[in-house]
LOBA-995557 format. One record per residue: x, y, z of N, C-alpha, C, O in turn. Coordinates in steps of 0.001 Angstrom, whole numbers, always signed. Layout:
N
> X  Y  Z  X  Y  Z  X  Y  Z  X  Y  Z
...
***
This chain:
284
> +58066  -99398  +240548  +57759  -98991  +239164  +56394  -99544  +238780  +56059  -100681  +239113
> +55610  -98736  +238078  +54283  -99186  +237706  +54356  -100185  +236553  +55377  -100314  +235877
> +53265  -100873  +236355  +53229  -101932  +235352  +53196  -101364  +233941  +52377  -100509  +233605
> +54112  -101869  +233131  +54139  -101507  +231708  +53521  -102648  +230900  +52943  -103576  +231466
> +53645  -102570  +229583  +53158  -103606  +228678  +51669  -103869  +228864  +51235  -104997  +229097
> +50916  -102801  +228754  +49470  -102928  +228834  +48785  -101794  +228071  +49348  -100720  +227857
> +47561  -102077  +227677  +46727  -101103  +226988  +45423  -100947  +227755  +44838  -101925  +228221
> +44977  -99701  +227878  +43727  -99402  +228577  +42814  -98610  +227640  +43202  -97568  +227110
> +41623  -99111  +227449  +40604  -98379  +226692  +39774  -97553  +227670  +39613  -97925  +228833
> +39248  -96423  +227181  +38386  -95620  +228040  +37364  -94883  +227186  +37538  -94712  +225980
> +36298  -94455  +227843  +35233  -93741  +227156  +34708  -92646  +228071  +34701  -92791  +229294
> +34273  -91565  +227473  +33700  -90460  +228233  +32185  -90657  +228306  +31512  -90769  +227282
> +31669  -90697  +229518  +30244  -90966  +229702  +29365  -89871  +229097  +28277  -90153  +228595
> +29834  -88629  +229143  +28996  -87511  +228723  +29475  -86863  +227431  +28918  -85853  +227000
> +30500  -87433  +226814  +31051  -86890  +225575  +31100  -87987  +224514  +31269  -89164  +224835
> +30953  -87599  +223263  +30969  -88574  +222171  +32401  -88825  +221703  +32746  -88608  +220542
> +33218  -89287  +222639  +34642  -89507  +222372  +35087  -90761  +223118  +34625  -91042  +224223
> +35981  -91499  +222499  +36598  -92665  +223124  +38111  -92516  +223068  +38627  -91631  +222386
> +38825  -93383  +223788  +40278  -93292  +223756  +40955  -94573  +224192  +40316  -95494  +224701
> +42253  -94614  +223985  +43102  -95732  +224389  +44469  -95179  +224785  +44942  -94193  +224221
> +45090  -95827  +225755  +46462  -95501  +226130  +47258  -96801  +226199  +46765  -97804  +226713
> +48480  -96787  +225685  +49324  -97970  +225702  +50707  -97603  +226218  +51213  -96512  +225953
> +51310  -98521  +226953  +52700  -98397  +227388  +53381  -99747  +227180  +52884  -100772  +227648
> +54512  -99752  +226481  +55256  -100991  +226249  +56683  -100824  +226752  +57287  -99763  +226595
> +57215  -101880  +227356  +58563  -101833  +227910  +59312  -103129  +227674  +60089  -103238  +226725
> +59082  -104116  +228538  +59771  -105406  +228424  +59518  -106043  +227066  +60441  -106573  +226448
> +58278  -105995  +226595  +57957  -106595  +225298  +58716  -105907  +224168  +59109  -106557  +223199
> +58923  -104604  +224287  +59692  -103867  +223282  +61159  -104289  +223318  +61786  -104480  +222276
> +61700  -104430  +224533  +63083  -104905  +224673  +63252  -106272  +224021  +64249  -106523  +223344
> +62291  -107143  +224221  +62374  -108493  +223660  +62395  -108450  +222135  +63069  -109260  +221499
> +61665  -107516  +221555  +61643  -107403  +220102  +62961  -106861  +219558  +63421  -107285  +218498
> +63569  -105921  +220287  +64761  -105231  +219790  +66071  -105925  +220145  +67091  -105663  +219506
> +66071  -106803  +221147  +67327  -107233  +221761  +68286  -107956  +220810  +69500  -107840  +220975
> +67785  -108686  +219839  +68683  -109436  +218955  +68934  -108743  +217621  +69452  -109349  +216682
> +68560  -107463  +217548  +68757  -106705  +216317  +69744  -105557  +216560  +69774  -104961  +217637
> +70530  -105270  +215556  +71512  -104188  +215654  +71028  -102984  +214839  +71752  -102461  +213992
> +69796  -102559  +215110  +69243  -101416  +214387  +69906  -100124  +214854  +70207  -99989  +216040
> +70140  -99174  +213955  +70581  -97834  +214381  +69515  -97192  +215269  +68338  -97546  +215199
> +69942  -96253  +216097  +69035  -95618  +217066  +67764  -95053  +216422  +66677  -95314  +216937
> +67843  -94287  +215315  +66612  -93744  +214747  +65637  -94821  +214269  +64422  -94624  +214300
> +66176  -95957  +213827  +65320  -97053  +213377  +64596  -97671  +214579  +63401  -97958  +214517
> +65334  -97868  +215663  +64696  -98369  +216884  +63576  -97435  +217331  +62509  -97884  +217749
> +63829  -96154  +217239  +62851  -95165  +217672  +61574  -95249  +216837  +60470  -95255  +217381
> +61727  -95315  +215522  +60554  -95387  +214654  +59831  -96716  +214833  +58601  -96761  +214819
> +60584  -97795  +215000  +59959  -99102  +215197  +59194  -99140  +216523  +58125  -99745  +216605
> +59738  -98499  +217555  +59042  -98432  +218844  +57746  -97629  +218720  +56722  -98008  +219288
> +57791  -96524  +217981  +56570  -95755  +217732  +55531  -96604  +217006  +54340  -96559  +217314
> +56009  -97374  +216039  +55092  -98191  +215244  +54474  -99311  +216083  +53328  -99698  +215852
> +55221  -99827  +217045  +54663  -100832  +217963  +53505  -100241  +218760  +52427  -100831  +218841
> +53741  -99065  +219349  +52681  -98418  +220131  +51481  -98093  +219249  +50334  -98290  +219649
> +51753  -97594  +218046  +50663  -97226  +217139  +49861  -98444  +216712  +48631  -98392  +216672
> +50543  -99545  +216389  +49852  -100752  +215955  +48995  -101316  +217077  +47897  -101817  +216834
> +49494  -101234  +218305  +48703  -101672  +219451  +47416  -100865  +219561  +46345  -101421  +219805
> +47528  -99551  +219379  +46340  -98686  +219441  +45374  -98999  +218299  +44161  -99044  +218503
> +45912  -99216  +217097  +45050  -99530  +215962  +44369  -100882  +216147  +43191  -101039  +215826
> +45117  -101860  +216667  +44534  -103179  +216885  +43376  -103103  +217872  +42387  -103823  +217737
> +43503  -102228  +218863  +42461  -102100  +219875  +41193  -101452  +219327  +40146  -101505  +219972
> +41273  -100840  +218139  +40069  -100258  +217540  +39246  -101306  +216803  +38100  -101046  +216438
> +39822  -102495  +216580  +39093  -103540  +215865  +37903  -104025  +216683  +37991  -104156  +217904
> +36821  -104283  +216023  +35611  -104756  +216701  +35406  -106246  +216479  +34297  -106755  +216644
> +36470  -106945  +216106  +36388  -108379  +215848  +37750  -109007  +216138  +38747  -108306  +216311
> +37776  -110333  +216188  +39029  -111044  +216381  +39766  -111136  +215048  +39180  -111473  +214019
> +41052  -110832  +215090  +41819  -110863  +213852  +43185  -110240  +214020  +43648  -110024  +215140
> +43829  -109950  +212902  +45184  -109412  +212880  +45224  -108104  +212115  +44359  -107812  +211290
> +46254  -107325  +212411  +46476  -106086  +211683  +47979  -105951  +211437  +48795  -106215  +212319
> +48317  -105542  +210237  +49716  -105285  +209888  +49829  -103844  +209424  +49093  -103408  +208539
> +50750  -103112  +210022  +50972  -101714  +209667  +52402  -101588  +209149  +53352  -101864  +209882
> +52561  -101178  +207906  +53929  -101040  +207407  +54099  -99784  +206570  +53163  -99277  +205952
> +55328  -99311  +206577  +55743  -98144  +205794  +56746  -98612  +204762  +57674  -99357  +205077
> +56558  -98172  +203527  +57498  -98482  +202468  +57867  -97177  +201773  +56999  -96412  +201355
> +59166  -96938  +201659  +59601  -95675  +201072  +60891  -95807  +200296  +61427  -96903  +200136
> +61388  -94675  +199813  +62635  -94669  +199044  +63806  -94121  +199852  +64846  -93774  +199293
> +63631  -94046  +201169  +64705  -93582  +202039  +65555  -94721  +202551  +65452  -95843  +202054
> +66399  -94451  +203543  +67249  -95511  +204106  +66457  -96716  +204622  +66905  -97856  +204497
> +65268  -96458  +205208  +64406  -97568  +205619  +63526  -97941  +204428  +62602  -97215  +204060
> +63837  -99082  +203842  +63045  -99534  +202686  +61681  -100036  +203124  +60680  -99850  +202433
> +61660  -100684  +204301  +60434  -101332  +204765  +60494  -101439  +206284  +61512  -101847  +206842
> +59406  -101072  +206947  +59324  -101226  +208395  +57886  -101616  +208716  +56946  -100992  +208225
> +57715  -102645  +209536  +56387  -103213  +209717  +56215  -103771  +211123  +57161  -104279  +211724
> +54991  -103667  +211638  +54606  -104307  +212892  +53290  -105039  +212666  +52344  -104481  +212109
> +53239  -106286  +213101  +52022  -107089  +213045  +51477  -107238  +214459  +52237  -107482  +215396
> +50173  -107093  +214616  +49533  -107283  +215916  +48229  -108031  +215753  +47739  -108208  +214637
> +47662  -108473  +216875  +46358  -109128  +216813  +45483  -108677  +217977  +45905  -107875  +218810
> +44248  -109208  +218026  +43282  -108764  +219029  +43699  -109150  +220442  +43153  -108625  +221413
> +44663  -110062  +220568  +45186  -110450  +221880  +46324  -109536  +222324  +46920  -109757  +223378
> +46627  -108516  +221531  +47730  -107592  +221788  +49075  -108318  +221814  +49942  -108039  +222642
> +49218  -109256  +220880  +50507  -109897  +220627  +51084  -109269  +219360  +50376  -109110  +218365
> +52367  -108912  +219396  +52937  -108199  +218261  +54327  -108715  +217922  +54972  -109388  +218726
> +54772  -108388  +216723  +56148  -108598  +216287  +56443  -107541  +215230  +55523  -107026  +214595
> +57716  -107213  +215037  +58042  -106163  +214094  +59420  -106339  +213487  +60268  -107046  +214032
> +59635  -105685  +212349  +60912  -105805  +211656  +61142  -104558  +210805  +60194  -103907  +210364
> +62409  -104239  +210584  +62787  -103136  +209694  +63865  -103625  +208745  +64746  -104395  +209127
> +63783  -103168  +207500  +64799  -103532  +206504  +65381  -102249  +205925  +64656  -101356  +205487
> +66698  -102183  +205936  +67396  -100981  +205466  +67981  -101216  +204080  +68327  -102341  +203720
> +68086  -100136  +203307  +68667  -100257  +201983  +69825  -99287  +201755  +70472  -99317  +200709
> +70079  -98433  +202736  +71223  -97530  +202650  +71549  -97002  +204045  +70785  -97202  +204989
> +72672  -96338  +204161  +73145  -95842  +205455  +72205  -94760  +205999  +71719  -93900  +205264
> +71967  -94835  +207312  +71145  -93836  +207984  +71971  -92563  +208179  +73047  -92601  +208774
> +71459  -91429  +207671  +72183  -90166  +207782  +71399  -89090  +208525  +71914  -87993  +208743
> +70181  -89383  +208912  +69365  -88425  +209654  +68404  -89181  +210551  +68335  -90409  +210497
> +67659  -88451  +211381  +66754  -89134  +212300  +65311  -88654  +212199  +64455  -89129  +212945
> +65024  -87727  +211295  +63638  -87294  +211142  +62857  -88336  +210354  +63439  -89181  +209674
> +61552  -88270  +210452  +60686  -89230  +209768  +60984  -89249  +208265  +61130  -90318  +207672
> +61072  -88077  +207660  +61306  -87999  +206227  +62720  -88454  +205842  +62910  -89045  +204779
> +63696  -88186  +206688  +65057  -88622  +206406  +65178  -90140  +206478  +66075  -90724  +205871
> +64282  -90775  +207215  +64311  -92228  +207348  +63542  -92928  +206231  +64032  -93904  +205662
> +62340  -92438  +205911  +61494  -93149  +204937  +61589  -92565  +203530  +61150  -93202  +202572
> +62155  -91361  +203387  +62304  -90757  +202070  +61166  -89815  +201716  +60257  -89577  +202512
> +61240  -89288  +200505  +60236  -88311  +200072  +59104  -88945  +199276  +58158  -88263  +198882
> +59202  -90257  +199037  +58133  -90973  +198354  +57907  -92310  +199042  +58852  -92966  +199480
> +56659  -92701  +199129  +56343  -93973  +199757  +54888  -94009  +200167  +54109  -93119  +199824
> +54526  -95052  +200907  +53142  -95164  +201337  +53026  -95938  +202634  +53916  -96700  +203013
> +51910  -95722  +203299  +51516  -96474  +204489  +50491  -97507  +204050  +49522  -97183  +203363
> +50710  -98743  +204447  +49793  -99829  +204121  +49300  -100461  +205412  +50099  -100930  +206223
> +47998  -100474  +205604  +47378  -101107  +206763  +46531  -102277  +206257  +45594  -102091  +205481
> +46872  -103468  +206705  +46154  -104672  +206289  +45439  -105270  +207497  +46074  -105620  +208492
> +44125  -105385  +207405  +43306  -105928  +208491  +42754  -107275  +208037  +42086  -107365  +207006
> +43036  -108318  +208809  +42628  -109666  +208448  +41769  -110271  +209553  +42308  -110777  +210537
> +40447  -110230  +209414  +39578  -110840  +210430  +39694  -112362  +210392  +39993  -112946  +209350
> +39455  -112995  +211540  +39396  -114451  +211554  +38191  -114941  +210756  +38220  -116011  +210148
> +37144  -114140  +210772  +35952  -114446  +209983  +35661  -113232  +209092  +35451  -112125  +209588
> +35652  -113452  +207780  +35368  -112332  +206881  +36522  -112041  +205941  +37539  -112734  +205939
> +36343  -111004  +205148  +37306  -110669  +204122  +38397  -109730  +204642  +38177  -108928  +205549
> +39564  -109856  +204043  +40690  -108990  +204384  +40482  -107604  +203789  +39928  -107451  +202701
> +40941  -106597  +204530  +40821  -105209  +204075  +42207  -104568  +204059  +43003  -104775  +204975
> +42489  -103792  +203019  +43741  -103054  +202942  +43465  -101582  +202684  +42660  -101221  +201826
> +44150  -100747  +203448  +44091  -99313  +203231  +45475  -98785  +202912  +46434  -99084  +203624
> +45588  -97999  +201846  +46884  -97463  +201416  +46770  -95957  +201262  +45866  -95459  +200591
> +47695  -95232  +201888  +47742  -93791  +201692  +49192  -93377  +201451  +50101  -94031  +201963
> +49431  -92323  +200697  +50802  -91850  +200473  +51389  -91251  +201745  +50666  -90728  +202594
> +52702  -91336  +201860  +53399  -90751  +203000  +53542  -89246  +202763  +54532  -88783  +202197
> +52550  -88508  +203200  +52553  -87064  +202982  +52904  -86276  +204238  +53291  -85112  +204143
> +52778  -86882  +205399  +53047  -86175  +206639  +54529  -86137  +206976  +55348  -86756  +206296
> +54862  -85411  +208025  +56252  -85315  +208454  +56495  -86104  +209735  +57518  -85915  +210394
> +55558  -86995  +210095  +55702  -87841  +211279  +54801  -89055  +211121  +53898  -89074  +210284
> +55061  -90063  +211936  +54194  -91239  +211921  +52800  -90881  +212409  +51813  -91396  +211882
> +52698  -90003  +213413  +51385  -89637  +213945  +50533  -88940  +212887  +49358  -89274  +212730
> +51100  -87980  +212161  +50309  -87271  +211156  +49910  -88201  +210017  +48826  -88064  +209449
> +50787  -89149  +209681  +50469  -90103  +208626  +49302  -91000  +209044  +48395  -91251  +208250
> +49325  -91476  +210273  +48252  -92347  +210754  +46947  -91578  +210953  +45867  -92126  +210732
> +47036  -90337  +211361  +45820  -89528  +211471  +45166  -89349  +210102  +43941  -89353  +209988
> +45984  -89194  +209073  +45453  -89106  +207709  +44796  -90414  +207300  +43774  -90420  +206614
> +45390  -91520  +207727  +44800  -92831  +207420  +43407  -92944  +208033  +42470  -93371  +207359
> +43263  -92568  +209299  +41955  -92637  +209948  +40950  -91731  +209245  +39788  -92098  +209070
> +41396  -90564  +208849  +40497  -89611  +208203  +39997  -90167  +206862  +38836  -89981  +206496
> +40886  -90847  +206144  +40507  -91361  +204831  +39765  -92685  +204910  +38824  -92914  +204150
> +40183  -93573  +205836  +39593  -94908  +205864  +38306  -94967  +206675  +37342  -95610  +206262
> +38284  -94302  +207823  +37114  -94355  +208693  +36347  -93040  +208739  +35216  -92987  +209222
> +36967  -91990  +208236  +36354  -90661  +208232  +35912  -90239  +209628  +34869  -89613  +209818
> +36753  -90609  +210603  +36513  -90225  +211994  +37698  -89393  +212474  +38830  -89875  +212439
> +37473  -88155  +212921  +38571  -87367  +213479  +39294  -88146  +214576  +38670  -88654  +215507
> +40606  -88231  +214451  +41417  -89028  +215373  +42693  -88267  +215685  +43311  -87683  +214794
> +43088  -88276  +216954  +44350  -87656  +217367  +45235  -88737  +217983  +44789  -89518  +218824
> +46489  -88767  +217553  +47444  -89741  +218064  +48609  -89032  +218737  +49052  -87972  +218295
> +49093  -89634  +219807  +50275  -89153  +220517  +51211  -90349  +220685  +50798  -91386  +221202
> +52462  -90216  +220254  +53437  -91294  +220360  +54744  -90755  +220922  +55254  -89736  +220455
> +55287  -91444  +221931  +56561  -91034  +222526  +57407  -92272  +222809  +56882  -93350  +223089
> +58718  -92100  +222732  +59632  -93215  +222976  +60782  -92784  +223881  +61084  -91599  +224018
> +61399  -93766  +224483  +62612  -93574  +225283  +63509  -94770  +224973  +63348  -95843  +225555
> +64454  -94579  +224054  +65308  -95675  +223585  +66642  -95609  +224311  +67391  -94643  +224164
> +66936  -96639  +225095  +68179  -96679  +225848  +69073  -97818  +225400  +68670  -98671  +224609
> +70293  -97820  +225918  +71244  -98870  +225565  +70808  -100223  +226109  +71012  -101254  +225468
> +70204  -100214  +227303  +69783  -101465  +227947  +68287  -101701  +227823  +67847  -102817  +227544
> +67509  -100645  +228032  +66054  -100796  +228038  +65402  -99683  +227220  +65908  -98562  +227157
> +64297  -100006  +226610  +63549  -99038  +225810  +62080  -99052  +226202  +61563  -100049  +226706
> +61423  -97931  +225962  +60002  -97805  +226282  +59308  -97021  +225167  +59927  -96237  +224447
> +58023  -97257  +225053  +57207  -96476  +224134  +55820  -96331  +224741  +55351  -97202  +225474
> +55180  -95229  +224428  +53824  -94987  +224934  +53034  -94262  +223859  +53592  -93540  +223033
> +51742  -94466  +223887  +50893  -93805  +222907  +49490  -93609  +223428  +49043  -94317  +224331
> +48799  -92644  +222854  +47401  -92400  +223196  +46631  -92083  +221928  +47126  -91380  +221047
> +45421  -92604  +221843  +44533  -92350  +220719  +43239  -91747  +221246  +42642  -92257  +222195
> +42818  -90661  +220621  +41540  -90021  +220923  +40731  -90013  +219636  +41227  -89592  +218591
> +39483  -90479  +219707  +38687  -90605  +218483  +37212  -90318  +218776  +36690  -90684  +219829
> +36561  -89660  +217828  +35139  -89370  +218008  +34333  -90649  +217819  +34776  -91584  +217152
> +33150  -90676  +218413  +32211  -91764  +218198  +31284  -91388  +217042  +30882  -90231  +216921
> +30947  -92354  +216196  +30103  -92051  +215025  +28634  -91887  +215404  +27793  -92716  +215056
> +28340  -90811  +216119  +26945  -90545  +216521  +26523  -89181  +215972  +26372  -89028  +214760
> +26334  -88206  +216828  +25950  -86860  +216408  +27202  -86111  +215949  +28016  -85729  +216789
> +27384  -85888  +214636  +28629  -85297  +214133  +28941  -83929  +214732  +30095  -83651  +215056
> +27933  -83071  +214883  +28187  -81726  +215393  +28626  -81757  +216851  +29586  -81088  +217232
> +27916  -82539  +217666  +28306  -82649  +219079  +29663  -83331  +219211  +30492  -82935  +220030
> +29877  -84361  +218395  +31140  -85090  +218464  +32317  -84182  +218131  +33373  -84297  +218753
> +32158  -83287  +217168  +33239  -82378  +216791  +33600  -81448  +217944  +34777  -81213  +218216
> +32571  -80916  +218624  +32813  -80032  +219768  +33468  -80810  +220903  +34412  -80327  +221528
> +32965  -82021  +221168  +33532  -82853  +222233  +34984  -83214  +221930  +35836  -83202  +222819
> +35254  -83533  +220667  +36603  -83924  +220258  +37581  -82771  +220456  +38689  -82977  +220951
> +37187  -81574  +220077  +38053  -80408  +220249  +38336  -80156  +221728  +39449  -79791  +222105
> +37321  -80355  +222551  +37503  -80159  +223992  +38493  -81184  +224560  +39408  -80827  +225301
> +38300  -82451  +224206  +39154  -83517  +224749  +40588  -83382  +224241  +41532  -83554  +225013
> +40764  -83077  +222958  +42125  -82969  +222437  +42853  -81734  +222969  +44077  -81746  +223093
> +42116  -80678  +223281  +42741  -79520  +223921  +43341  -79921  +225259  +44434  -79482  +225616
> +42619  -80756  +225995  +43135  -81256  +227276  +44289  -82237  +227055  +45316  -82144  +227726
> +44126  -83172  +226121  +45148  -84197  +225926  +46437  -83619  +225336  +47506  -84204  +225506
> +46350  -82484  +224648  +47555  -81844  +224115  +48502  -81382  +225223  +49680  -81134  +224968
> +47994  -81267  +226441  +48840  -80799  +227542  +49675  -81920  +228154  +50570  -81652  +228956
> +49398  -83173  +227790  +50163  -84288  +228345  +51578  -84285  +227772  +51755  -84263  +226554
> +52575  -84306  +228634  +53968  -84241  +228197  +54513  -85637  +227901  +53934  -86653  +228286
> +55636  -85646  +227209  +56308  -86911  +226915  +56646  -87664  +228191  +56386  -88864  +228288
> +57223  -86978  +229172  +57618  -87637  +230411  +56411  -88188  +231158  +56481  -89277  +231727
> +55316  -87456  +231162  +54115  -87936  +231838  +53578  -89193  +231157  +53174  -90145  +231825
> +53577  -89189  +229845  +53053  -90347  +229132  +53910  -91578  +229356  +53391  -92691  +229449
> +55221  -91386  +229444  +56134  -92511  +229624  +56254  -92952  +231080  +56393  -94144  +231352
> +56204  -92012  +232014  +56541  -92316  +233404  +55344  -92571  +234314  +55453  -93348  +235262
> +54217  -91941  +234049  +53080  -92077  +234948  +52291  -93340  +234657  +52194  -93751  +233501
> +51720  -93970  +235692  +50762  -95045  +235441  +49609  -94512  +234592  +49238  -93343  +234699
> +49057  -95362  +233766  +48020  -94923  +232837  +46857  -94260  +233554  +46380  -93209  +233126
> +46400  -94861  +234634  +45256  -94300  +235354  +45555  -92899  +235879  +44687  -92026  +235872
> +46792  -92691  +236334  +47154  -91380  +236883  +47220  -90326  +235779  +46759  -89201  +235970
> +47783  -90678  +234636  +47870  -89700  +233547  +46478  -89332  +233039  +46229  -88172  +232710
> +45565  -90310  +232971  +44206  -90014  +232528  +43478  -89138  +233543  +42698  -88266  +233160
> +43723  -89362  +234828  +43091  -88525  +235856  +43596  -87090  +235766  +42823  -86140  +235884
> +44902  -86944  +235555  +45454  -85591  +235437  +44837  -84831  +234267  +44591  -83628  +234352
> +44595  -85544  +233186  +44052  -84897  +231990  +42564  -84604  +232111  +42108  -83512  +231770
> +41810  -85586  +232598  +40354  -85538  +232459  +39613  -85651  +233789  +38510  -86197  +233835
> +40201  -85144  +234867  +39581  -85316  +236186  +38254  -84565  +236304  +37462  -84854  +237200
> +38005  -83615  +235420  +36728  -82894  +235463  +35645  -83574  +234618  +34498  -83128  +234592
> +36019  -84648  +233933  +35064  -85384  +233102  +34725  -86716  +233772  +35415  -87159  +234690
> +33656  -87340  +233299  +33278  -88666  +233777  +33848  -89682  +232799  +33333  -89853  +231694
> +34921  -90359  +233217  +35646  -91269  +232345  +35518  -92699  +232873  +35757  -92965  +234051
> +35144  -93595  +231994  +35049  -95013  +232353  +36223  -95757  +231735  +36423  -95723  +230521
> +37004  -96434  +232587  +38156  -97201  +232131  +37792  -98679  +232054  +37163  -99225  +232961
> +38191  -99310  +230971  +37991  -100748  +230827  +39207  -101485  +231384  +40274  -100886  +231519
> +39071  -102766  +231709  +40211  -103517  +232260  +41415  -103477  +231327  +41277  -103543  +230105
> +42595  -103369  +231924  +43831  -103314  +231142  +44049  -104622  +230395  +43743  -105699  +230908
> +44578  -104522  +229184  +44883  -105697  +228379  +46398  -105830  +228265  +47062  -104889  +227830
> +46960  -106980  +228645  +48416  -107147  +228573  +48914  -107216  +227131  +48208  -107679  +226235
> +50144  -106745  +226928  +50778  -106727  +225616  +52006  -107631  +225656  +52769  -107610  +226622
> +52194  -108423  +224604  +53313  -109364  +224564  +53971  -109357  +223184  +53307  -109224  +222156
> +55297  -109505  +223194  +56015  -109771  +221958  +55947  -111272  +221702  +56398  -112065  +222528
> +55395  -111656  +220584  +55291  -113063  +220199  +55790  -113190  +218767  +55112  -112775  +217826
> +56962  -113759  +218608  +57527  -113888  +217274  +56735  -114895  +216450  +56353  -114610  +215315
> +56487  -116074  +217020  +55719  -117088  +216310  +56556  -118110  +215571  +56013  -119064  +215014
> +57876  -117930  +215553  +58717  -118899  +214847  +58922  -120140  +215715  +58763  -120087  +216935
> +59275  -121253  +215076  +59559  -122496  +215790  +60314  -123433  +214859  +60303  -123254  +213641
> +60955  -124411  +215428  +61667  -125394  +214610  +60676  -126184  +213753  +60977  -126551  +212617
> +59495  -126438  +214313  +58490  -127201  +213568  +58056  -126447  +212306  +57895  -127048  +211244
> +57866  -125113  +212428  +57480  -124321  +211259  +58592  -124307  +210213  +58321  -124329  +209012
> +59845  -124271  +210672  +60970  -124332  +209736  +60995  -125678  +209017  +61265  -125740  +207817
> +60714  -126748  +209746  +60679  -128070  +209134  +59613  -128134  +208040  +59851  -128684  +206965
> +58445  -127571  +208319  +57375  -127561  +207321  +57788  -126769  +206085  +57478  -127147  +204955
> +58501  -125651  +206322  +58960  -124833  +205197  +59977  -125601  +204357  +59952  -125523  +203128
> +60870  -126340  +205013  +61876  -127118  +204276  +61207  -128213  +203459  +61562  -128425  +202299
> +60238  -128915  +204053  +59529  -129975  +203338  +58834  -129429  +202099  +58762  -130098  +201068
> +58318  -128196  +202212  +57602  -127606  +201075  +58535  -127278  +199917  +58070  -127041  +198802
> +59856  -127261  +200161  +60815  -126956  +199099  +60912  -128092  +198085  +61237  -127865  +196919
> +60629  -129318  +198533  +60696  -130457  +197623  +62019  -131198  +197713  +63001  -130683  +198247
> +62030  -132425  +197178  +63177  -133323  +197318  +64442  -132773  +196661  +65534  -132898  +197217
> +64301  -132169  +195487  +65487  -131705  +194767  +66234  -130622  +195539  +67459  -130671  +195647
> +65504  -129644  +196075  +66141  -128571  +196829  +66733  -129117  +198127  +67822  -128711  +198533
> +66019  -130035  +198778  +66544  -130625  +200017  +67838  -131377  +199720  +68794  -131298  +200492
> +67871  -132111  +198598  +69092  -132837  +198226  +70274  -131892  +198029  +71408  -132221  +198377
> +69999  -130720  +197471  +71069  -129735  +197267  +71664  -129286  +198593  +72878  -129126  +198719
> +70798  -129084  +199580  +71301  -128679  +200896  +71977  -129835  +201622  +72918  -129625  +202388
> +71501  -131053  +201386  +72176  -132217  +201967  +73597  -132306  +201415  +74538  -132612  +202148
> +73744  -132039  +200125  +75078  -132044  +199507  +75967  -130963  +200104  +77178  -131142  +200233
> +75355  -129841  +200467  +76128  -128760  +201101  +76493  -129095  +202541  +77405  -128492  +203106
> +75788  -130051  +203136  +76096  -130483  +204505  +75160  -129960  +205570  +75070  -130540  +206652
> +74444  -128850  +205278  +73544  -128301  +206289  +72689  -127198  +205676  +72914  -126747  +204553
> +71699  -126786  +206464  +70834  -125663  +206084  +70536  -124857  +207343  +70193  -125416  +208385
> +70670  -123541  +207235  +70379  -122659  +208369  +69242  -121723  +207985  +69258  -121101  +206923
> +68265  -121640  +208865  +67148  -120714  +208677  +67155  -119727  +209828  +67200  -120121  +210994
> +67111  -118433  +209498  +67129  -117380  +210520  +65803  -116637  +210503  +65335  -116230  +209440
> +65190  -116454  +211671  +63934  -115719  +211777  +64223  -114226  +211703  +65053  -113711  +212453
> +63537  -113531  +210798  +63799  -112103  +210645  +63223  -111278  +211784  +63610  -110123  +211960
> +62304  -111847  +212566  +61680  -111092  +213650  +62477  -111168  +214959  +62577  -110172  +215677
> +63045  -112339  +215274  +63776  -112470  +216542  +65226  -112880  +216358  +65977  -112974  +217329
> +65628  -113128  +215096  +66996  -113517  +214752  +67421  -114860  +215340  +68619  -115130  +215432
> +66485  -115696  +215736  +66816  -117050  +216157  +67256  -117860  +214947  +66615  -117814  +213897
> +68360  -118609  +215094  +68873  -119436  +214004  +68515  -120898  +214247  +68719  -121425  +215341
> +67989  -121535  +213234  +67644  -122957  +213298  +68573  -123712  +212352  +68590  -123449  +211150
> +69351  -124657  +212902  +70321  -125414  +212134  +69777  -126805  +211807  +69224  -127488  +212669
> +69943  -127210  +210554  +69545  -128547  +210121  +70742  -129191  +209424  +71137  -128762  +208340
> +71322  -130226  +210049  +72450  -130905  +209415  +71926  -131899  +208377  +70718  -132032  +208183
> +72842  -132586  +207720  +72452  -133493  +206638  +71520  -134586  +207128  +70578  -134960  +206428
> +71774  -135104  +208328  +70924  -136171  +208866  +69516  -135675  +209118  +68545  -136373  +208827
> +69399  -134446  +209670  +68071  -133865  +209918  +67322  -133640  +208621  +66110  -133842  +208554
> +68051  -133218  +207578  +67431  -132993  +206282  +66964  -134296  +205646  +65923  -134344  +204991
> +67756  -135362  +205851  +67360  -136679  +205345  +66062  -137127  +206000  +65193  -137699  +205341
> +65928  -136866  +207306  +64711  -137256  +208015  +63504  -136471  +207509  +62399  -137007  +207433
> +63716  -135203  +207165  +62616  -134405  +206638  +62220  -134870  +205238  +61049  -134830  +204863
> +63212  -135309  +204482  +62937  -135787  +203123  +62021  -137006  +203146  +61215  -137202  +202237
> +62148  -137822  +204187  +61304  -139012  +204332  +59834  -138649  +204438  +58962  -139425  +204048
> +59561  -137443  +204978  +58182  -137025  +205198  +57494  -136492  +203941  +56305  -136172  +203965
> +58236  -136401  +202862  +57640  -135907  +201607  +56586  -136877  +201072  +55985  -136622  +200028
***
C-alpha cells in the first residue's frame, strides 16, 4: 500500500497554475477513533480535514488556520484546526438528531463558514461567508473567490469505514500574474483534473494520479509533507486550567471529592482527586 498522510504541492512550469494534493488515513483514524459520530458527520469532518490541510498549505508564513462551519442544522458546529507543520485536530458538535446526509441536511439552511488565519508574526485575519453552496467544496471555492479573488477548484473525497477511514483532496488555483493567460490555463488544467475519479484520488499514489492527469504538461512536484493528528492536550495543561479557576472553585471540587476534565478533540479523560487538587491549590 502506498504512503498516506501526506501533502504534495506542485506547479506547472509553463502554465500560470499551482496545485496541491492531500491524502489522509491513519491520522484521520486517530482523530475519529474515540468519537461516536454518526456516519454523515464523520464524512463531513473527514472532508474538512482534507480541505483544511489544503488551505493551510496555501499559507506563505508560519502559523495556524481554523476552518469551521456554523449552522442551524443538526451539526451546530464543526471545525478543524491546522498549522504550517500539517498538524491538525477537529471536532463536531451536534444539536439535534441526524436525519439526512447531504451538506444542507447536516448544516441547515442558514449559517456561515469562518476561516481564521493566525500568523506567528503579524495580525490575525478572519474571513466569513454565508453557507450558500450545496457542498463543502462549493462553499470553500466561494471563500477563495471572495477572500483572495483567485479562481480555485477543490476536489474532496472520503471513504469512511467501520475500522479505517480515508480522505483525499486536490486544490487547483491560478497564480496572480497575467489574468488573461491564467484564466485560459486554469480552464485547461481544471478540464483535465475534472476527469480524476474518486477511486483514483483515494487509491492511487499522489505522483501516479498527477501523472495520469497532467502527463502532457511540465509539472514540478515539491517534497511531500507529512500530516499528523496532534490533539495538544496534556495533564499539565489541565493543571494550569484548574489553577486559573482560583481557590474558591478548587475548594468546591475538593469538597466533591474529585474533578474530571475531558478533551473534546480526543476524548481523553484527566482525573484529579482531592489530594491532587490540594497540591494544585498550593501553586496559587
